[in-house]
VMD Tcl script that builds the backbone (N, CA, C; Angstrom):
set m [mol new atoms 498]
animate dup $m
set s [atomselect $m all]
$s set {name element resname resid chain x y z} {
  {N N MET 1 A 16.510 8.220 1.756}
  {CA C MET 1 A 17.614 7.735 0.990}
  {C C MET 1 A 17.507 8.490 -0.350}
  {N N THR 2 A 18.580 9.088 -0.817}
  {CA C THR 2 A 18.630 9.733 -2.059}
  {C C THR 2 A 18.849 8.836 -3.177}
  {N N GLY 3 A 18.665 9.338 -4.444}
  {CA C GLY 3 A 18.839 8.516 -5.627}
  {C C GLY 3 A 20.253 7.956 -5.666}
  {N N ALA 4 A 21.255 8.793 -5.290}
  {CA C ALA 4 A 22.637 8.393 -5.331}
  {C C ALA 4 A 22.849 7.246 -4.306}
  {N N ASP 5 A 22.227 7.407 -3.073}
  {CA C ASP 5 A 22.346 6.336 -2.096}
  {C C ASP 5 A 21.808 5.014 -2.593}
  {N N ARG 6 A 20.718 5.098 -3.356}
  {CA C ARG 6 A 20.139 3.843 -3.891}
  {C C ARG 6 A 20.984 3.137 -4.901}
  {N N LYS 7 A 21.854 3.818 -5.552}
  {CA C LYS 7 A 22.704 3.274 -6.510}
  {C C LYS 7 A 24.092 2.830 -5.908}
  {N N SER 8 A 24.247 3.122 -4.625}
  {CA C SER 8 A 25.500 2.707 -4.033}
  {C C SER 8 A 25.674 1.229 -3.965}
  {N N GLU 9 A 26.956 0.734 -3.960}
  {CA C GLU 9 A 27.273 -0.661 -3.946}
  {C C GLU 9 A 26.580 -1.340 -2.743}
  {N N ALA 10 A 26.571 -0.700 -1.598}
  {CA C ALA 10 A 26.007 -1.231 -0.364}
  {C C ALA 10 A 24.529 -1.447 -0.561}
  {N N HIS 11 A 23.784 -0.442 -1.092}
  {CA C HIS 11 A 22.343 -0.615 -1.296}
  {C C HIS 11 A 22.027 -1.618 -2.379}
  {N N VAL 12 A 22.742 -1.631 -3.425}
  {CA C VAL 12 A 22.487 -2.566 -4.525}
  {C C VAL 12 A 22.675 -3.986 -4.066}
  {N N ALA 13 A 23.509 -4.181 -3.067}
  {CA C ALA 13 A 23.674 -5.536 -2.414}
  {C C ALA 13 A 22.445 -5.925 -1.718}
  {N N ARG 14 A 21.690 -4.959 -1.206}
  {CA C ARG 14 A 20.447 -5.210 -0.482}
  {C C ARG 14 A 19.293 -5.429 -1.484}
  {N N HIS 15 A 19.231 -4.654 -2.542}
  {CA C HIS 15 A 18.175 -4.742 -3.546}
  {C C HIS 15 A 18.875 -4.468 -4.855}
  {N N ALA 16 A 18.939 -5.465 -5.760}
  {CA C ALA 16 A 19.715 -5.335 -6.983}
  {C C ALA 16 A 19.187 -4.213 -7.905}
  {N N LEU 17 A 17.967 -3.794 -7.766}
  {CA C LEU 17 A 17.422 -2.702 -8.636}
  {C C LEU 17 A 17.543 -1.397 -7.832}
  {N N GLY 18 A 18.188 -1.384 -6.666}
  {CA C GLY 18 A 18.393 -0.111 -5.949}
  {C C GLY 18 A 17.132 0.543 -5.440}
  {N N ARG 19 A 16.130 -0.234 -5.142}
  {CA C ARG 19 A 14.845 0.319 -4.698}
  {C C ARG 19 A 14.715 0.205 -3.198}
  {N N VAL 20 A 13.706 0.937 -2.673}
  {CA C VAL 20 A 13.351 0.792 -1.268}
  {C C VAL 20 A 11.861 0.501 -1.231}
  {N N PRO 21 A 11.350 -0.100 -0.185}
  {CA C PRO 21 A 12.041 -0.453 1.099}
  {C C PRO 21 A 12.747 -1.809 0.943}
  {N N VAL 22 A 13.643 -2.027 1.907}
  {CA C VAL 22 A 14.370 -3.233 2.085}
  {C C VAL 22 A 14.476 -3.406 3.623}
  {N N ILE 23 A 14.305 -4.594 4.104}
  {CA C ILE 23 A 14.649 -4.839 5.539}
  {C C ILE 23 A 15.697 -5.981 5.554}
  {N N GLU 24 A 16.378 -6.042 6.713}
  {CA C GLU 24 A 17.381 -7.012 6.923}
  {C C GLU 24 A 17.233 -7.625 8.253}
  {N N ASP 25 A 17.425 -8.988 8.298}
  {CA C ASP 25 A 17.460 -9.694 9.664}
  {C C ASP 25 A 18.552 -10.749 9.433}
  {N N ASP 26 A 18.581 -11.642 10.380}
  {CA C ASP 26 A 19.613 -12.654 10.399}
  {C C ASP 26 A 19.526 -13.589 9.145}
  {N N ALA 27 A 18.377 -13.672 8.521}
  {CA C ALA 27 A 18.220 -14.501 7.403}
  {C C ALA 27 A 18.635 -13.828 6.104}
  {N N GLY 28 A 18.829 -12.495 6.101}
  {CA C GLY 28 A 19.138 -11.776 4.891}
  {C C GLY 28 A 18.246 -10.596 4.597}
  {N N TYR 29 A 18.070 -10.248 3.399}
  {CA C TYR 29 A 17.263 -9.062 2.994}
  {C C TYR 29 A 15.936 -9.514 2.481}
  {N N LEU 30 A 15.024 -8.644 2.685}
  {CA C LEU 30 A 13.651 -8.864 2.113}
  {C C LEU 30 A 13.157 -7.544 1.531}
  {N N PHE 31 A 12.791 -7.537 0.279}
  {CA C PHE 31 A 12.294 -6.289 -0.328}
  {C C PHE 31 A 10.934 -6.492 -0.910}
  {N N GLU 32 A 10.279 -5.401 -1.340}
  {CA C GLU 32 A 8.928 -5.310 -1.790}
  {C C GLU 32 A 8.105 -5.022 -0.626}
  {N N SER 33 A 7.453 -3.829 -0.605}
  {CA C SER 33 A 6.703 -3.307 0.536}
  {C C SER 33 A 5.553 -4.263 0.983}
  {N N ALA 34 A 4.855 -4.810 0.062}
  {CA C ALA 34 A 3.746 -5.737 0.447}
  {C C ALA 34 A 4.311 -7.006 1.063}
  {N N ALA 35 A 5.433 -7.532 0.521}
  {CA C ALA 35 A 6.087 -8.740 1.140}
  {C C ALA 35 A 6.561 -8.418 2.594}
  {N N ILE 36 A 7.079 -7.229 2.731}
  {CA C ILE 36 A 7.596 -6.866 4.068}
  {C C ILE 36 A 6.408 -6.779 5.008}
  {N N VAL 37 A 5.359 -6.126 4.643}
  {CA C VAL 37 A 4.174 -6.007 5.572}
  {C C VAL 37 A 3.673 -7.365 5.923}
  {N N LEU 38 A 3.480 -8.256 4.909}
  {CA C LEU 38 A 2.957 -9.592 5.207}
  {C C LEU 38 A 3.905 -10.393 6.096}
  {N N ALA 39 A 5.203 -10.324 5.846}
  {CA C ALA 39 A 6.251 -11.027 6.582}
  {C C ALA 39 A 6.203 -10.520 8.013}
  {N N LEU 40 A 6.124 -9.245 8.257}
  {CA C LEU 40 A 6.137 -8.722 9.616}
  {C C LEU 40 A 4.832 -9.061 10.333}
  {N N ALA 41 A 3.721 -9.132 9.588}
  {CA C ALA 41 A 2.474 -9.567 10.266}
  {C C ALA 41 A 2.657 -11.021 10.642}
  {N N ASP 42 A 3.244 -11.863 9.849}
  {CA C ASP 42 A 3.450 -13.287 10.187}
  {C C ASP 42 A 4.492 -13.476 11.400}
  {N N ARG 43 A 5.517 -12.600 11.366}
  {CA C ARG 43 A 6.556 -12.744 12.360}
  {C C ARG 43 A 6.077 -12.310 13.759}
  {N N HIS 44 A 5.074 -11.433 13.759}
  {CA C HIS 44 A 4.570 -10.894 14.972}
  {C C HIS 44 A 3.019 -11.085 15.127}
  {N N PRO 45 A 2.644 -12.302 15.256}
  {CA C PRO 45 A 1.163 -12.578 15.271}
  {C C PRO 45 A 0.470 -11.861 16.419}
  {N N ASP 46 A 1.203 -11.577 17.530}
  {CA C ASP 46 A 0.567 -10.841 18.630}
  {C C ASP 46 A 0.123 -9.401 18.281}
  {N N ALA 47 A 0.686 -8.867 17.118}
  {CA C ALA 47 A 0.226 -7.540 16.695}
  {C C ALA 47 A -1.157 -7.587 16.030}
  {N N GLY 48 A -1.552 -8.833 15.630}
  {CA C GLY 48 A -2.957 -8.966 15.084}
  {C C GLY 48 A -3.162 -8.384 13.700}
  {N N LEU 49 A -2.066 -8.369 12.920}
  {CA C LEU 49 A -2.193 -7.765 11.597}
  {C C LEU 49 A -2.547 -8.778 10.538}
  {N N ASN 50 A -2.681 -10.024 10.893}
  {CA C ASN 50 A -3.201 -11.016 10.012}
  {C C ASN 50 A -4.093 -11.998 10.771}
  {N N PHE 51 A -4.741 -12.827 10.033}
  {CA C PHE 51 A -5.679 -13.764 10.665}
  {C C PHE 51 A -5.082 -15.160 10.562}
  {N N PRO 52 A -5.612 -16.101 11.362}
  {CA C PRO 52 A -5.089 -17.383 11.376}
  {C C PRO 52 A -5.030 -18.086 9.990}
  {N N LEU 53 A -4.010 -18.927 9.792}
  {CA C LEU 53 A -3.893 -19.748 8.533}
  {C C LEU 53 A -5.168 -20.512 8.321}
  {N N GLY 54 A -5.501 -20.512 7.080}
  {CA C GLY 54 A -6.661 -21.393 6.698}
  {C C GLY 54 A -7.970 -20.684 6.842}
  {N N THR 55 A -8.017 -19.409 7.295}
  {CA C THR 55 A -9.290 -18.701 7.512}
  {C C THR 55 A -9.665 -17.892 6.227}
  {N N ARG 56 A -10.850 -17.684 6.022}
  {CA C ARG 56 A -11.275 -16.857 4.950}
  {C C ARG 56 A -10.743 -15.430 5.068}
  {N N GLU 57 A -10.659 -14.925 6.278}
  {CA C GLU 57 A -10.147 -13.545 6.476}
  {C C GLU 57 A -8.689 -13.463 6.000}
  {N N ARG 58 A -7.858 -14.449 6.258}
  {CA C ARG 58 A -6.444 -14.464 5.821}
  {C C ARG 58 A -6.380 -14.445 4.252}
  {N N GLU 59 A -7.237 -15.223 3.691}
  {CA C GLU 59 A -7.304 -15.202 2.192}
  {C C GLU 59 A -7.673 -13.863 1.689}
  {N N LEU 60 A -8.606 -13.143 2.354}
  {CA C LEU 60 A -9.012 -11.867 1.917}
  {C C LEU 60 A -7.887 -10.787 2.123}
  {N N VAL 61 A -7.112 -10.984 3.227}
  {CA C VAL 61 A -5.932 -10.123 3.393}
  {C C VAL 61 A -5.032 -10.207 2.218}
  {N N TYR 62 A -4.695 -11.446 1.774}
  {CA C TYR 62 A -3.809 -11.646 0.621}
  {C C TYR 62 A -4.489 -11.058 -0.614}
  {N N GLN 63 A -5.795 -11.282 -0.791}
  {CA C GLN 63 A -6.486 -10.734 -1.952}
  {C C GLN 63 A -6.216 -9.216 -2.080}
  {N N TRP 64 A -6.568 -8.491 -0.917}
  {CA C TRP 64 A -6.555 -7.096 -1.009}
  {C C TRP 64 A -5.060 -6.478 -1.068}
  {N N VAL 65 A -4.169 -7.134 -0.423}
  {CA C VAL 65 A -2.752 -6.784 -0.556}
  {C C VAL 65 A -2.348 -6.856 -1.990}
  {N N LEU 66 A -2.576 -8.009 -2.663}
  {CA C LEU 66 A -2.168 -8.204 -3.985}
  {C C LEU 66 A -2.907 -7.282 -4.945}
  {N N PHE 67 A -4.277 -7.078 -4.681}
  {CA C PHE 67 A -5.008 -6.171 -5.499}
  {C C PHE 67 A -4.471 -4.681 -5.505}
  {N N ALA 68 A -4.022 -4.263 -4.276}
  {CA C ALA 68 A -3.495 -2.935 -4.132}
  {C C ALA 68 A -2.149 -2.829 -5.001}
  {N N MET 69 A -1.369 -3.801 -4.937}
  {CA C MET 69 A -0.122 -3.772 -5.563}
  {C C MET 69 A -0.204 -4.035 -7.081}
  {N N ALA 70 A -1.050 -4.952 -7.510}
  {CA C ALA 70 A -1.166 -5.281 -8.874}
  {C C ALA 70 A -2.137 -4.457 -9.728}
  {N N GLU 71 A -3.207 -3.993 -9.090}
  {CA C GLU 71 A -4.258 -3.259 -9.798}
  {C C GLU 71 A -4.177 -1.797 -9.558}
  {N N LEU 72 A -4.034 -1.393 -8.328}
  {CA C LEU 72 A -4.127 0.057 -8.025}
  {C C LEU 72 A -2.781 0.804 -8.249}
  {N N GLU 73 A -1.776 0.376 -7.633}
  {CA C GLU 73 A -0.475 1.092 -7.649}
  {C C GLU 73 A 0.071 1.281 -9.050}
  {N N PRO 74 A 0.044 0.297 -9.902}
  {CA C PRO 74 A 0.628 0.517 -11.291}
  {C C PRO 74 A -0.170 1.602 -12.039}
  {N N ARG 75 A -1.455 1.762 -11.796}
  {CA C ARG 75 A -2.212 2.752 -12.522}
  {C C ARG 75 A -1.800 4.184 -11.947}
  {N N ILE 76 A -1.496 4.261 -10.681}
  {CA C ILE 76 A -1.073 5.546 -10.076}
  {C C ILE 76 A 0.216 5.949 -10.672}
  {N N VAL 77 A 1.181 5.022 -10.773}
  {CA C VAL 77 A 2.472 5.218 -11.345}
  {C C VAL 77 A 2.349 5.725 -12.794}
  {N N GLU 78 A 1.487 5.053 -13.504}
  {CA C GLU 78 A 1.241 5.431 -14.933}
  {C C GLU 78 A 0.674 6.837 -15.036}
  {N N VAL 79 A -0.249 7.183 -14.154}
  {CA C VAL 79 A -0.756 8.512 -14.142}
  {C C VAL 79 A 0.344 9.535 -13.878}
  {N N ARG 80 A 1.143 9.201 -12.828}
  {CA C ARG 80 A 2.298 10.173 -12.483}
  {C C ARG 80 A 3.273 10.303 -13.546}
  {N N ASP 81 A 3.628 9.176 -14.184}
  {CA C ASP 81 A 4.728 9.185 -15.198}
  {C C ASP 81 A 4.221 9.760 -16.574}
  {N N CYS 82 A 2.862 9.712 -16.889}
  {CA C CYS 82 A 2.426 10.089 -18.166}
  {C C CYS 82 A 1.644 11.379 -18.216}
  {N N ARG 83 A 1.348 11.911 -17.057}
  {CA C ARG 83 A 0.428 13.107 -17.112}
  {C C ARG 83 A 0.866 14.245 -17.921}
  {N N GLU 84 A 2.209 14.430 -18.056}
  {CA C GLU 84 A 2.643 15.529 -18.949}
  {C C GLU 84 A 3.110 14.996 -20.274}
  {N N ALA 85 A 3.790 13.904 -20.334}
  {CA C ALA 85 A 4.352 13.397 -21.543}
  {C C ALA 85 A 3.313 12.729 -22.458}
  {N N ASP 86 A 2.318 12.112 -21.882}
  {CA C ASP 86 A 1.270 11.462 -22.665}
  {C C ASP 86 A -0.126 11.519 -21.954}
  {N N PRO 87 A -0.663 12.689 -21.992}
  {CA C PRO 87 A -1.981 12.911 -21.246}
  {C C PRO 87 A -3.058 11.849 -21.511}
  {N N PRO 88 A -3.244 11.495 -22.737}
  {CA C PRO 88 A -4.364 10.496 -23.003}
  {C C PRO 88 A -4.071 9.166 -22.262}
  {N N ARG 89 A -2.806 8.746 -22.243}
  {CA C ARG 89 A -2.475 7.525 -21.488}
  {C C ARG 89 A -2.699 7.704 -20.007}
  {N N ALA 90 A -2.347 8.932 -19.448}
  {CA C ALA 90 A -2.615 9.169 -18.121}
  {C C ALA 90 A -4.123 9.127 -17.761}
  {N N VAL 91 A -4.904 9.675 -18.629}
  {CA C VAL 91 A -6.376 9.616 -18.451}
  {C C VAL 91 A -6.884 8.239 -18.468}
  {N N ALA 92 A -6.403 7.399 -19.360}
  {CA C ALA 92 A -6.803 5.998 -19.442}
  {C C ALA 92 A -6.385 5.269 -18.114}
  {N N ALA 93 A -5.131 5.498 -17.661}
  {CA C ALA 93 A -4.720 4.892 -16.443}
  {C C ALA 93 A -5.593 5.321 -15.302}
  {N N ALA 94 A -5.899 6.568 -15.236}
  {CA C ALA 94 A -6.832 7.068 -14.164}
  {C C ALA 94 A -8.146 6.414 -14.161}
  {N N GLU 95 A -8.647 6.142 -15.336}
  {CA C GLU 95 A -9.985 5.433 -15.444}
  {C C GLU 95 A -9.839 3.968 -14.994}
  {N N ARG 96 A -8.776 3.344 -15.274}
  {CA C ARG 96 A -8.494 2.000 -14.819}
  {C C ARG 96 A -8.324 2.029 -13.284}
  {N N PHE 97 A -7.645 2.985 -12.796}
  {CA C PHE 97 A -7.548 3.149 -11.324}
  {C C PHE 97 A -8.929 3.274 -10.681}
  {N N ARG 98 A -9.726 4.167 -11.223}
  {CA C ARG 98 A -11.079 4.364 -10.683}
  {C C ARG 98 A -11.930 3.118 -10.628}
  {N N ALA 99 A -11.760 2.272 -11.653}
  {CA C ALA 99 A -12.470 1.000 -11.652}
  {C C ALA 99 A -12.046 0.132 -10.499}
  {N N GLY 100 A -10.771 0.129 -10.183}
  {CA C GLY 100 A -10.307 -0.637 -9.031}
  {C C GLY 100 A -10.737 0.014 -7.733}
  {N N ALA 101 A -10.668 1.309 -7.667}
  {CA C ALA 101 A -11.003 2.063 -6.469}
  {C C ALA 101 A -12.478 1.826 -6.132}
  {N N ALA 102 A -13.312 1.667 -7.151}
  {CA C ALA 102 A -14.755 1.434 -6.967}
  {C C ALA 102 A -14.947 0.089 -6.204}
  {N N LEU 103 A -14.105 -0.855 -6.505}
  {CA C LEU 103 A -14.177 -2.138 -5.785}
  {C C LEU 103 A -13.895 -1.944 -4.288}
  {N N VAL 104 A -12.857 -1.191 -4.061}
  {CA C VAL 104 A -12.467 -0.898 -2.651}
  {C C VAL 104 A -13.585 -0.124 -1.983}
  {N N GLU 105 A -14.150 0.857 -2.672}
  {CA C GLU 105 A -15.185 1.633 -2.170}
  {C C GLU 105 A -16.361 0.754 -1.618}
  {N N ARG 106 A -16.785 -0.183 -2.464}
  {CA C ARG 106 A -17.848 -1.067 -2.049}
  {C C ARG 106 A -17.418 -1.946 -0.837}
  {N N ALA 107 A -16.178 -2.408 -0.849}
  {CA C ALA 107 A -15.695 -3.324 0.181}
  {C C ALA 107 A -15.609 -2.592 1.589}
  {N N VAL 108 A -15.369 -1.325 1.589}
  {CA C VAL 108 A -15.218 -0.583 2.890}
  {C C VAL 108 A -16.469 0.201 3.261}
  {N N GLU 109 A -17.479 0.119 2.440}
  {CA C GLU 109 A -18.628 0.946 2.727}
  {C C GLU 109 A -19.196 0.613 4.154}
  {N N GLY 110 A -19.208 1.621 4.945}
  {CA C GLY 110 A -19.712 1.561 6.340}
  {C C GLY 110 A -18.864 0.840 7.234}
  {N N ARG 111 A -17.597 0.487 6.881}
  {CA C ARG 111 A -16.704 -0.283 7.669}
  {C C ARG 111 A -15.399 0.513 7.962}
  {N N GLY 112 A -14.740 0.069 9.040}
  {CA C GLY 112 A -13.539 0.735 9.399}
  {C C GLY 112 A -12.286 0.014 8.803}
  {N N PHE 113 A -12.515 -1.247 8.440}
  {CA C PHE 113 A -11.389 -2.061 7.959}
  {C C PHE 113 A -11.879 -2.885 6.765}
  {N N ILE 114 A -10.978 -3.246 5.924}
  {CA C ILE 114 A -11.361 -3.972 4.716}
  {C C ILE 114 A -11.647 -5.467 4.955}
  {N N VAL 115 A -10.978 -6.002 5.937}
  {CA C VAL 115 A -11.168 -7.400 6.246}
  {C C VAL 115 A -11.464 -7.490 7.752}
  {N N GLY 116 A -12.535 -8.161 8.116}
  {CA C GLY 116 A -12.802 -8.389 9.503}
  {C C GLY 116 A -13.148 -7.137 10.199}
  {N N ASP 117 A -13.011 -7.118 11.530}
  {CA C ASP 117 A -13.345 -6.033 12.319}
  {C C ASP 117 A -12.157 -5.361 13.019}
  {N N ARG 118 A -10.945 -5.512 12.390}
  {CA C ARG 118 A -9.758 -4.951 12.972}
  {C C ARG 118 A -8.674 -4.598 11.821}
  {N N LEU 119 A -7.790 -3.813 12.218}
  {CA C LEU 119 A -6.676 -3.418 11.315}
  {C C LEU 119 A -5.954 -4.682 10.894}
  {N N SER 120 A -5.605 -4.787 9.612}
  {CA C SER 120 A -4.820 -5.932 9.170}
  {C C SER 120 A -3.758 -5.364 8.203}
  {N N ALA 121 A -2.939 -6.251 7.734}
  {CA C ALA 121 A -1.852 -5.932 6.783}
  {C C ALA 121 A -2.552 -5.363 5.483}
  {N N ALA 122 A -3.761 -5.828 5.156}
  {CA C ALA 122 A -4.425 -5.309 3.988}
  {C C ALA 122 A -4.706 -3.817 4.113}
  {N N ASP 123 A -5.139 -3.367 5.340}
  {CA C ASP 123 A -5.362 -1.948 5.461}
  {C C ASP 123 A -4.125 -1.113 5.391}
  {N N ILE 124 A -3.046 -1.739 5.910}
  {CA C ILE 124 A -1.735 -0.987 5.811}
  {C C ILE 124 A -1.378 -0.797 4.402}
  {N N VAL 125 A -1.471 -1.836 3.560}
  {CA C VAL 125 A -0.998 -1.748 2.178}
  {C C VAL 125 A -1.987 -0.849 1.339}
  {N N ILE 126 A -3.272 -1.112 1.478}
  {CA C ILE 126 A -4.284 -0.286 0.784}
  {C C ILE 126 A -4.196 1.165 1.199}
  {N N GLY 127 A -4.044 1.489 2.526}
  {CA C GLY 127 A -3.943 2.816 2.997}
  {C C GLY 127 A -2.681 3.532 2.366}
  {N N SER 128 A -1.612 2.795 2.327}
  {CA C SER 128 A -0.337 3.355 1.722}
  {C C SER 128 A -0.580 3.709 0.259}
  {N N VAL 129 A -1.112 2.810 -0.501}
  {CA C VAL 129 A -1.422 3.003 -1.895}
  {C C VAL 129 A -2.454 4.147 -2.126}
  {N N ALA 130 A -3.399 4.221 -1.210}
  {CA C ALA 130 A -4.428 5.333 -1.263}
  {C C ALA 130 A -3.793 6.677 -0.998}
  {N N GLY 131 A -2.833 6.739 -0.075}
  {CA C GLY 131 A -2.151 7.963 0.154}
  {C C GLY 131 A -1.410 8.414 -1.091}
  {N N PHE 132 A -0.811 7.562 -1.786}
  {CA C PHE 132 A -0.100 7.826 -3.032}
  {C C PHE 132 A -1.212 8.337 -4.049}
  {N N ALA 133 A -2.352 7.637 -4.140}
  {CA C ALA 133 A -3.383 8.079 -5.158}
  {C C ALA 133 A -3.901 9.448 -4.781}
  {N N ARG 134 A -3.923 9.809 -3.518}
  {CA C ARG 134 A -4.428 11.090 -3.169}
  {C C ARG 134 A -3.564 12.202 -3.711}
  {N N ARG 135 A -2.313 11.978 -3.769}
  {CA C ARG 135 A -1.383 13.032 -4.331}
  {C C ARG 135 A -1.730 13.459 -5.737}
  {N N PHE 136 A -2.472 12.585 -6.458}
  {CA C PHE 136 A -2.784 12.829 -7.815}
  {C C PHE 136 A -4.288 13.017 -8.010}
  {N N GLU 137 A -4.939 13.193 -6.841}
  {CA C GLU 137 A -6.388 13.471 -6.795}
  {C C GLU 137 A -7.235 12.304 -7.434}
  {N N LEU 138 A -6.763 11.109 -7.285}
  {CA C LEU 138 A -7.420 10.022 -7.911}
  {C C LEU 138 A -8.620 9.435 -7.031}
  {N N LEU 139 A -8.679 9.894 -5.849}
  {CA C LEU 139 A -9.770 9.429 -4.972}
  {C C LEU 139 A -10.914 10.385 -4.894}
  {N N ALA 140 A -10.912 11.455 -5.719}
  {CA C ALA 140 A -12.030 12.405 -5.693}
  {C C ALA 140 A -13.280 11.617 -6.104}
  {N N GLY 141 A -14.343 11.869 -5.331}
  {CA C GLY 141 A -15.612 11.259 -5.560}
  {C C GLY 141 A -15.811 9.875 -4.925}
  {N N PHE 142 A -14.812 9.371 -4.265}
  {CA C PHE 142 A -14.895 8.107 -3.612}
  {C C PHE 142 A -15.059 8.396 -2.104}
  {N N ASP 143 A -16.301 8.749 -1.697}
  {CA C ASP 143 A -16.513 9.151 -0.284}
  {C C ASP 143 A -16.266 8.077 0.703}
  {N N GLU 144 A -16.609 6.834 0.421}
  {CA C GLU 144 A -16.393 5.810 1.411}
  {C C GLU 144 A -14.966 5.416 1.437}
  {N N PHE 145 A -14.269 5.339 0.346}
  {CA C PHE 145 A -12.870 5.039 0.376}
  {C C PHE 145 A -12.107 6.115 1.084}
  {N N ASN 146 A -12.404 7.435 0.859}
  {CA C ASN 146 A -11.758 8.500 1.584}
  {C C ASN 146 A -12.035 8.490 3.054}
  {N N ARG 147 A -13.265 8.192 3.463}
  {CA C ARG 147 A -13.569 8.016 4.867}
  {C C ARG 147 A -12.733 6.938 5.502}
  {N N TYR 148 A -12.655 5.806 4.841}
  {CA C TYR 148 A -11.863 4.650 5.297}
  {C C TYR 148 A -10.365 5.078 5.529}
  {N N VAL 149 A -9.788 5.748 4.492}
  {CA C VAL 149 A -8.418 6.143 4.547}
  {C C VAL 149 A -8.205 7.169 5.641}
  {N N ASP 150 A -9.109 8.154 5.799}
  {CA C ASP 150 A -9.058 9.120 6.868}
  {C C ASP 150 A -9.018 8.402 8.197}
  {N N GLY 151 A -9.821 7.374 8.417}
  {CA C GLY 151 A -9.771 6.606 9.700}
  {C C GLY 151 A -8.452 5.919 9.882}
  {N N LEU 152 A -7.842 5.378 8.826}
  {CA C LEU 152 A -6.560 4.707 8.995}
  {C C LEU 152 A -5.448 5.800 9.338}
  {N N GLU 153 A -5.552 6.951 8.665}
  {CA C GLU 153 A -4.529 7.956 8.939}
  {C C GLU 153 A -4.737 8.659 10.268}
  {N N ALA 154 A -5.905 8.543 10.886}
  {CA C ALA 154 A -6.119 9.121 12.163}
  {C C ALA 154 A -5.584 8.196 13.289}
  {N N ARG 155 A -5.204 6.977 13.003}
  {CA C ARG 155 A -4.711 6.080 14.033}
  {C C ARG 155 A -3.358 6.669 14.662}
  {N N PRO 156 A -3.179 6.540 15.932}
  {CA C PRO 156 A -2.020 7.011 16.524}
  {C C PRO 156 A -0.681 6.453 15.920}
  {N N ALA 157 A -0.700 5.181 15.563}
  {CA C ALA 157 A 0.499 4.587 14.983}
  {C C ALA 157 A 0.841 5.187 13.660}
  {N N PHE 158 A -0.159 5.538 12.907}
  {CA C PHE 158 A 0.036 6.174 11.570}
  {C C PHE 158 A 0.648 7.597 11.835}
  {N N GLN 159 A 0.067 8.304 12.768}
  {CA C GLN 159 A 0.548 9.638 13.069}
  {C C GLN 159 A 1.994 9.581 13.519}
  {N N HIS 160 A 2.328 8.623 14.339}
  {CA C HIS 160 A 3.664 8.516 14.914}
  {C C HIS 160 A 4.676 8.178 13.725}
  {N N ALA 161 A 4.246 7.241 12.906}
  {CA C ALA 161 A 5.108 6.909 11.760}
  {C C ALA 161 A 5.356 7.950 10.771}
  {N N ASN 162 A 4.475 8.967 10.749}
  {CA C ASN 162 A 4.623 9.989 9.805}
  {C C ASN 162 A 5.069 11.352 10.376}
  {N N GLU 163 A 5.544 11.242 11.617}
  {CA C GLU 163 A 6.144 12.472 12.227}
  {C C GLU 163 A 7.475 12.750 11.518}
  {N N PRO 164 A 7.814 14.058 11.391}
  {CA C PRO 164 A 9.066 14.370 10.748}
  {C C PRO 164 A 10.261 13.822 11.578}
  {N N ALA 165 A 11.294 13.420 10.884}
  {CA C ALA 165 A 12.484 12.889 11.567}
  {C C ALA 165 A 13.150 13.952 12.376}
  {N N GLN 166 A 13.651 13.668 13.491}
  {CA C GLN 166 A 14.260 14.641 14.402}
  {C C GLN 166 A 15.663 14.729 14.121}
}
mol reanalyze $m
mol bondsrecalc $m
mol representation Tube
mol addrep $m
C-alpha cells in the first residue's frame, strides 16, 4: 500500500491515522500489529500460538509482545528517524534499544522460543521487531538474539510469508 493509498478515504475509514496493518471481519476493523497477532492467536487456538488462559506462559506471551512494542520498536523508529537529523539522539536511542535487546538475549539463550517450547505470538512479534532492528544493525553483538531470529526466519511459514508477490 502506497502512502497515497493510506490517505485514501477508504483506508482512513479502516484506520483513522491511515496506518497499516488493519484487518477486517464481520465485527469490523482491528488495527495495531500486536493486537492483530494476539487476536488471531485467540481466534485460532488450534494453531497453538498462545497458551491457555490463566497460565504463566500466557502471561509471558503478553509480557514479551508488549515489551517488543513498547520498549524495542520505539527505539528503532527513533534511530531510523534521527540518525541523520540528530545523530546524538539516534545514538542514545540505540543504547536504550541495546538495553532491551540484552533482556531478550538472556531470555532466549539456548532456546528456540521465548516462551515455552513452541512458537507463540510473542515470537512472531519479537521476530518482526528484530527484523526491523537488523535493518539498522542494532542486533550486532547479540549472538543469542540473532540465533533465535535466524531460527524463526528459517521456519517454512516465515519463508512463505516473505515470498515476493506474484
